[in-house]
VOBA-1610 file (N, C-alpha, C; in pm, whole numbers, padded with zeros to 5 digits, always signed):
BEGIN
Met+19786+01328+00017Met+19706+01446-00035Met+19665+01423-00190Lys+19779+01400-00242Lys+19773+01387-00410Lys+19654+01262-00430Gln+19684+01144-00362Gln+19619+01025-00371Gln+19453+01074-00359Asn+19441+01113-00243Asn+19294+01179-00216Asn+19216+01260-00332Ile+19322+01340-00377Ile+19237+01436-00483Ile+19219+01362-00618Phe+19312+01289-00660Phe+19283+01222-00805Phe+19263+01087-00795Ser+19193+01019-00692Ser+19142+00889-00661Ser+19001+00893-00742Cys+18945+01010-00778Cys+18811+01033-00834Cys+18853+01013-00990Leu+18970+01011-01026Leu+18986+01025-01178Leu+18924+00911-01264Pro+18919+00782-01237Pro+18885+00667-01306Pro+18736+00700-01346Gly+18637+00706-01227Gly+18514+00725-01248Gly+18461+00855-01328Ala+18562+00955-01312Ala+18510+01092-01400Ala+18545+01091-01549Leu+18683+01025-01572Leu+18723+01029-01693Leu+18689+00912-01791Leu+18659+00792-01747Leu+18623+00681-01834Leu+18500+00712-01913Pro+18400+00758-01840Pro+18270+00784-01936Pro+18305+00903-02011Trp+18385+00985-01994Trp+18399+01138-02074Trp+18501+01074-02191Tyr+18560+00991-02176Tyr+18663+00943-02290Tyr+18576+00859-02360Glu+18495+00786-02340Glu+18393+00697-02441Glu+18323+00787-02507Lys+18294+00888-02452Lys+18200+00990-02525Lys+18265+01070-02630Asn+18373+01123-02576Asn+18457+01239-02658Asn+18592+01194-02707Lys+18625+01062-02724Lys+18762+01039-02803Lys+18764+01065-02918Arg+18872+01096-02983Arg+18883+01108-03116Arg+18902+00982-03190Asp+18848+00995-03316Asp+18849+00881-03409Asp+18985+00859-03481Leu+19076+00792-03420Leu+19200+00783-03477Leu+19253+00635-03515Pro+19308+00624-03634Pro+19317+00492-03684Pro+19406+00385-03602Trp+19487+00433-03517Trp+19558+00328-03429Trp+19452+00286-03321Arg+19345+00363-03318Arg+19245+00313-03207Arg+19149+00205-03251Gln+19154+00151-03371Gln+19053+00077-03428Gln+19064-00068-03383Asp+19163-00093-03338Asp+19208-00235-03282Asp+19288-00244-03172Arg+19343-00330-03111Arg+19432-00336-02980Arg+19548-00392-03042Asp+19575-00408-03170Asp+19698-00492-03207Asp+19816-00407-03136Pro+19903-00490-03075Pro+20028-00406-03012Pro+20117-00336-03109Tyr+20120-00407-03232Tyr+20214-00355-03335Tyr+20167-00229-03379His+20027-00205-03393His+19996-00071-03442His+20003+00017-03326Ile+19972-00011-03185Ile+20005+00082-03089Ile+20153+00105-03076Trp+20229+00021-03120Trp+20373+00068-03100Trp+20405+00156-03189Val+20381+00136-03316Val+20419+00218-03425Val+20352+00356-03400Ser+20242+00384-03377Ser+20177+00503-03338Ser+20237+00573-03229Glu+20287+00502-03127Glu+20325+00564-03006Glu+20491+00619-03045Ile+20547+00553-03125Ile+20687+00610-03147Ile+20668+00712-03228Met+20584+00710-03336Met+20576+00825-03420Met+20514+00952-03350His+20424+00940-03250His+20392+01069-03174His+20493+01139-03097Gln+20608+01072-03075Gln+20722+01147-03011Gln+20771+01270-03104Gln+20750+01388-03061Gln+20796+01510-03137Gln+20705+01550-03263Thr+20613+01472-03255Thr+20507+01501-03388Thr+20371+01525-03344Arg+20301+01585-03416Arg+20152+01613-03396Arg+20063+01511-03443Val+19940+01484-03375Val+19863+01349-03391Val+19815+01382-03567Glu+19774+01487-03577Glu+19726+01527-03723Glu+19823+01478-03840Ala+19951+01512-03791Ala+20065+01489-03869Ala+20085+01337-03890Val+20090+01276-03790Val+20091+01131-03784Val+20001+01041-03856Lys+19888+01074-03864Lys+19791+00996-03940Lys+19818+00964-04076Gly+19881+01025-04173Gly+19935+00987-04288Gly+20054+00900-04287Tyr+20140+00944-04202Tyr+20262+00847-04172Tyr+20235+00713-04140Tyr+20133+00708-04037Tyr+20092+00581-03998Tyr+20033+00506-04096Ala+19969+00538-04179Ala+19864+00479-04278Ala+19964+00412-04377Arg+20070+00498-04417Arg+20163+00457-04517Arg+20259+00349-04445Phe+20308+00370-04324Phe+20396+00267-04270Phe+20305+00129-04250Ile+20194+00132-04219Ile+20146+00003-04200Ile+20096-00063-04312Ala+20058+00028-04420Ala+20039-00043-04566Ala+20176-00108-04621Ala+20289-00042-04581Ala+20412-00085-04635Ala+20454-00197-04571Leu+20460-00195-04418Leu+20522-00270-04329Leu+20419-00321-04236Pro+20317-00405-04276Pro+20189-00450-04204Pro+20245-00543-04084Thr+20338-00621-04075Thr+20360-00707-03965Thr+20500-00675-03919Ile+20516-00741-03792Ile+20653-00728-03724Ile+20770-00782-03811Ser+20727-00901-03868Ser+20843-00960-03982Ser+20874-00865-04062Ala+20772-00801-04153Ala+20798-00708-04258Ala+20900-00600-04205Leu+20866-00532-04079Leu+20957-00441-04020Leu+21099-00476-04004Ala+21103-00616-03948Ala+21240-00658-03910Ala+21312-00690-04044Asn+21254-00716-04144Asn+21328-00734-04280Asn+21336-00619-04367Ala+21295-00512-04344Ala+21284-00389-04427Ala+21414-00341-04445Asp+21437-00298-04572Asp+21569-00257-04625Asp+21585-00099-04584Asp+21712-00054-04571Asp+21726+00080-04506Asp+21656+00192-04597Asp+21656+00183-04723Asp+21589+00288-04805Asp+21451+00285-04792Leu+21385+00183-04749Leu+21244+00189-04745Leu+21212+00241-04597Leu+21288+00207-04515Leu+21257+00267-04374Leu+21269+00414-04374Asn+21395+00453-04436Asn+21401+00595-04440Asn+21298+00676-04519Lys+21242+00612-04637Lys+21138+00679-04718Lys+21030+00692-04628Leu+20985+00588-04538Leu+20862+00577-04487Leu+20892+00677-04355Trp+20980+00723-04322Trp+21007+00785-04185Trp+21048+00948-04231Glu+21059+00951-04347Glu+21113+01093-04414Glu+20998+01198-04366Gly+21080+01309-04265Gly+20970+01414-04251Gly+20954+01401-04108Leu+20945+01300-04027Leu+20941+01289-03900Leu+21056+01294-03799Gly+21173+01308-03861Gly+21267+01336-03785Gly+21334+01224-03689Tyr+21454+01231-03638Tyr+21517+01148-03537Tyr+21499+01012-03588Tyr+21581+00989-03698Tyr+21572+00849-03790Tyr+21607+00731-03672Ser+21686+00771-03570Ser+21729+00655-03474Ser+21607+00605-03422Arg+21485+00654-03417Arg+21357+00591-03359Arg+21319+00470-03455Val+21317+00504-03572Val+21283+00388-03663Val+21372+00285-03685Arg+21511+00330-03672Arg+21619+00227-03651Arg+21604+00133-03530Asn+21570+00206-03419Asn+21533+00144-03286Asn+21423+00016-03298Met+21325+00066-03380Met+21218-00020-03404Met+21236-00133-03464Gln+21317-00117-03570Gln+21347-00255-03649Gln+21448-00324-03577Lys+21531-00271-03481Lys+21613-00355-03396Lys+21512-00424-03285Ala+21411-00361-03255Ala+21327-00419-03164Ala+21255-00550-03217Ala+21207-00507-03337Ala+21124-00599-03443Ala+21211-00727-03452Ile+21349-00731-03495Ile+21427-00821-03496Ile+21430-00924-03356Gln+21431-00810-03249Gln+21437-00893-03105Gln+21313-00965-03080Val+21204-00920-03123Val+21084-00984-03136Val+21068-01118-03188Met+21142-01108-03338Met+21139-01227-03399Met+21216-01346-03342Glu+21325-01294-03291Glu+21444-01398-03239Glu+21408-01444-03120Glu+21350-01384-03016Glu+21332-01392-02874Glu+21186-01429-02818His+21088-01383-02922His+20947-01387-02869His+20870-01448-03000Asp+20922-01533-03055Asp+20854-01609-03185Asp+20775-01505-03280Gly+20811-01374-03268Gly+20712-01276-03376Gly+20617-01207-03323Arg+20610-01249-03183Arg+20477-01170-03098Arg+20534-01077-03008Ile+20484-00968-03012Ile+20509-00865-02888Ile+20475-00924-02768Pro+20578-00910-02666Pro+20539-00975-02549Pro+20434-00916-02470Ala+20370-00974-02380Ala+20240-00928-02300Ala+20304-00903-02155Glu+20456-00907-02130Glu+20483-00861-02000Glu+20557-00764-01996His+20530-00661-01896His+20606-00535-01874His+20743-00547-01891Lys+20824-00632-01817Lys+20961-00629-01818Lys+20998-00663-01945Ala+20964-00744-02005Ala+20994-00782-02145Ala+20977-00671-02260Leu+20872-00603-02224Leu+20856-00478-02332Leu+20968-00387-02304Leu+21006-00379-02174Leu+21119-00267-02145Leu+21241-00323-02203Lys+21250-00466-02225Lys+21395-00498-02282Lys+21427-00487-02422Leu+21313-00427-02489Leu+21305-00417-02644Leu+21361-00280-02676Lys+21440-00279-02757Lys+21531-00147-02813Lys+21428-00037-02828Gly+21458+00078-02788Gly+21383+00207-02799Gly+21237+00206-02724Ile+21222+00117-02643Ile+21109+00114-02565Ile+21101+00149-02428Gly+21061+00259-02374Gly+21094+00309-02230Gly+20969+00290-02160Pro+20963+00343-02044Pro+20857+00326-01944Pro+20717+00358-01985Tyr+20697+00493-02057Tyr+20591+00520-02138Tyr+20527+00455-02240Thr+20623+00420-02339Thr+20574+00320-02436Thr+20535+00196-02401Ala+20599+00141-02309Ala+20587-00011-02248Ala+20429+00020-02169Gly+20403+00126-02110Gly+20279+00134-02020Gly+20171+00150-02132Ala+20225+00211-02242Ala+20097+00247-02345Ala+20067+00097-02403Ile+20166+00031-02450Ile+20153-00092-02546Ile+20091-00203-02429Gly+20137-00204-02311Gly+20109-00305-02209Gly+19953-00291-02173Ser+19925-00158-02151Ser+19769-00113-02095Ser+19669-00137-02191Ile+19713-00096-02304Ile+19612-00094-02437Ile+19588-00225-02486Ala+19693-00281-02515Ala+19701-00427-02613Ala+19677-00546-02522Phe+19718-00524-02388Phe+19722-00660-02312Phe+19655-00641-02167Ser+19582-00515-02152Ser+19495-00473-02018Ser+19619-00509-01904Leu+19728-00451-01898Leu+19831-00471-01792Leu+19791-00347-01715Pro+19793-00324-01594Pro+19764-00220-01497Pro+19894-00132-01479Ile+19937-00091-01589Ile+20055-00013-01590Ile+20048+00134-01641Pro+20068+00224-01560Pro+20084+00381-01624Pro+20147+00399-01713Ala+20096+00504-01828Ala+20179+00575-01923Ala+20187+00710-01920Val+20287+00743-01848Val+20300+00881-01794Val+20376+00972-01886Asp+20327+01053-01977Asp+20387+01137-02065Asp+20383+01288-02041Gly+20402+01384-02117Gly+20397+01507-02075Gly+20252+01572-02046Asn+20159+01500-02129Asn+20012+01538-02123Asn+19979+01503-01986Val+20005+01375-01941Val+19963+01312-01820Val+20019+01413-01705Leu+20162+01421-01720Leu+20205+01519-01602Leu+20142+01631-01588Arg+20104+01694-01700Arg+20039+01845-01692Arg+19903+01832-01623Val+19840+01714-01682Val+19694+01696-01616Val+19703+01676-01450Met+19775+01607-01398Met+19805+01557-01281Met+19862+01670-01204Ser+19953+01743-01230Ser+20006+01866-01171Ser+19918+01971-01155Arg+19815+01993-01239Arg+19713+02091-01229Arg+19598+02037-01140Ile+19581+01933-01151Ile+19466+01877-01044Ile+19504+01901-00905Thr+19619+01837-00870Thr+19656+01871-00738Thr+19756+01985-00715Ala+19773+02078-00812Ala+19845+02205-00793Ala+19979+02161-00746Asp+20040+02064-00775Asp+20173+02015-00740Asp+20273+02095-00772Pro+20384+02158-00703Pro+20463+02220-00752Pro+20617+02148-00777Ser+20609+02025-00778Ser+20718+01936-00829Ser+20778+01949-00950Asp+20884+01985-00989Asp+20940+01992-01121Asp+20925+01877-01207Ile+20828+01870-01300Ile+20792+01764-01386Ile+20909+01693-01487Thr+21000+01773-01479Thr+21119+01757-01566Thr+21218+01650-01481Leu+21200+01625-01376Leu+21274+01538-01284Leu+21230+01379-01274Thr+21318+01317-01289Thr+21272+01159-01306Thr+21191+01105-01169Ala+21234+01169-01062Ala+21173+01143-00934Ala+21030+01184-00920Thr+21005+01302-01005Thr+20846+01339-00997Thr+20781+01224-01099Lys+20820+01206-01213Lys+20757+01124-01274Lys+20727+00994-01227Lys+20838+00929-01144Lys+20804+00806-01092Lys+20708+00812-00975Glu+20701+00930-00906Glu+20597+00947-00816Glu+20464+00943-00857Trp+20435+01013-00978Trp+20311+01025-01029Trp+20288+00865-01094Glu+20381+00795-01140Glu+20370+00655-01194Glu+20338+00561-01071Gln+20388+00570-00971Gln+20320+00504-00834Gln+20182+00535-00792Cys+20150+00664-00791Cys+20023+00723-00767Cys+19926+00652-00850Leu+19955+00658-00982Leu+19843+00614-01086Leu+19835+00458-01083Thr+19942+00391-01037Thr+19940+00243-01038Thr+19833+00214-00927Glu+19827+00282-00831Glu+19742+00241-00713Glu+19607+00270-00749Ile+19562+00355-00837Ile+19438+00389-00866Ile+19389+00329-00997Met+19495+00254-01082Met+19453+00200-01202Met+19340+00118-01215Pro+19209+00118-01281Pro+19111+00048-01282Pro+19152-00085-01344Ala+19120-00195-01269Ala+19165-00326-01320Ala+19099-00368-01451Asp+18996-00324-01484Asp+18898-00369-01589Asp+18929-00270-01712Ala+19004-00179-01706Ala+19002-00075-01798Ala+19117+00021-01816Pro+19248-00060-01776Pro+19378+00053-01767Pro+19412+00110-01892Gly+19396+00041-02017Gly+19409+00105-02129Gly+19336+00226-02162Ala+19200+00205-02134Ala+19107+00326-02170Ala+19137+00444-02070Phe+19188+00421-01939Phe+19231+00507-01835Phe+19319+00583-01874Asn+19455+00524-01930Asn+19571+00577-01964Asn+19547+00674-02096Gln+19439+00599-02201Gln+19426+00688-02295Gln+19333+00829-02274Ala+19246+00801-02170Ala+19168+00933-02112Ala+19245+01023-02068Leu+19345+01002-02003Leu+19436+01096-01936Leu+19537+01158-02044Met+19570+01093-02140Met+19633+01151-02256Met+19535+01238-02314Glu+19421+01180-02336Glu+19315+01267-02443Glu+19292+01402-02369Ile+19273+01403-02252Ile+19223+01518-02191Ile+19340+01610-02179Gly+19469+01569-02172Gly+19591+01668-02167Gly+19612+01713-02326Ala+19567+01630-02412Ala+19586+01679-02556Ala+19473+01774-02608Thr+19361+01751-02560Thr+19250+01828-02611Thr+19183+01926-02519Val+19172+01917-02392Val+19113+01988-02297Val+19221+02067-02204Cys+19287+02015-02145Cys+19392+02071-02054Cys+19538+02074-02121Ile+19535+02159-02210Ile+19620+02177-02328Ile+19768+02227-02279Pro+19863+02238-02351Pro+19996+02278-02305Pro+20022+02419-02346Asn+19978+02472-02466Asn+19996+02595-02506Asn+19869+02657-02503Gly+19847+02783-02450Gly+19735+02878-02457Gly+19632+02830-02323Ala+19519+02891-02323Ala+19459+02881-02204Ala+19382+02719-02207Pro+19376+02639-02095Pro+19319+02525-02088Pro+19176+02552-02093Lys+19107+02455-02160Lys+18946+02444-02173Lys+18879+02412-02047Cys+18894+02487-01936Cys+18836+02436-01824Cys+18688+02400-01815Glu+18615+02471-01889Glu+18471+02460-01903Glu+18425+02353-01962Leu+18506+02253-02024Leu+18475+02133-02091Leu+18541+02020-02015Cys+18609+02042-01910Cys+18682+01945-01826Cys+18576+01857-01727Pro+18606+01736-01740Pro+18513+01649-01662Pro+18552+01642-01521Val+18680+01676-01511Val+18742+01680-01339Val+18767+01815-01285Arg+18685+01927-01357Arg+18724+02051-01308Arg+18696+02059-01171Lys+18580+02003-01109Lys+18531+02013-00978Lys+18640+01966-00880Tyr+18742+01870-00917Tyr+18827+01821-00808Tyr+18953+01883-00840Cys+18970+02000-00921Cys+19100+02042-00970Cys+19147+02150-00866Glu+19263+02153-00791Glu+19281+02240-00709Glu+19352+02359-00773Ala+19403+02336-00893Ala+19473+02458-00953Ala+19356+02547-01016Tyr+19237+02500-01055Tyr+19138+02564-01104Tyr+19063+02620-00984Arg+19059+02558-00873Arg+18998+02621-00762Arg+19075+02760-00710Arg+19193+02743-00716Arg+19278+02873-00696Arg+19292+02956-00798Asn+19230+02949-00912Asn+19256+03030-01022Asn+19406+03043-01054Gln+19472+02925-01050Gln+19627+02924-01085Gln+19649+02823-01187Val+19573+02785-01269Val+19580+02678-01369Val+19718+02704-01458Thr+19734+02833-01483Thr+19865+02868-01571Thr+19982+02867-01509Leu+19997+02843-01354Leu+20110+02816-01301Leu+20161+02690-01307Phe+20076+02600-01360Phe+20116+02454-01357Phe+20094+02404-01505Pro+20199+02294-01524Pro+20297+02228-01439Pro+20415+02336-01433Val+20495+02290-01332Val+20628+02342-01286Val+20738+02281-01360Lys+20812+02356-01431Lys+20941+02313-01512Lys+21054+02412-01478Ala+21149+02344-01436Ala+21284+02410-01409Ala+21341+02473-01550Glu+21404+02601-01536Glu+21452+02652-01654Glu+21580+02575-01697Lys+21581+02562-01828Lys+21678+02501-01883Lys+21841+02588-01882
//
């Protein structure tokens, strides 16, 4: 049932994304280092806040080698205010891995990306699809929310099993010629239209006619999360 409902997504979302995507500094190229830095910074941080941090970080540490060799004081200064300093420490550890194991180049293989310190399925999917056109989904909270509403699915999105199910479903409909754009389109619609706080902007949604939660007038009931 899920597959039937959202198999329409690539055709509906890709044109919408090209027309409506935000002009963000890390979208100016497909450099895997730039994508990686932006994705790690986005964890627990709003996009608008990330812009300044991203610009300063890339200016100070423009390459994998620079990150691998940066001293602790510089790293801490660049990350100050973003919280969770373990994220930037893991980035440096991964940069050292890249220098030692991959000749200074971020690997283009999904399994190799997952072996880098601090890179999980979502980040590996984002880097792999956007930088290297790998047909790998990148499922974050935005994507889980969008898909749960489209299908009016009552599964608890905090469960690993639920996330894995969505990853499998998206893998099957991933457009071979535009996996990175498709992943970004799902993230974008979740961030700007099918928003987490407040009423979603259904009147602007390019997949509204396919959305089961909208049809039932139950959009605010999804996604389902177990109480902590």
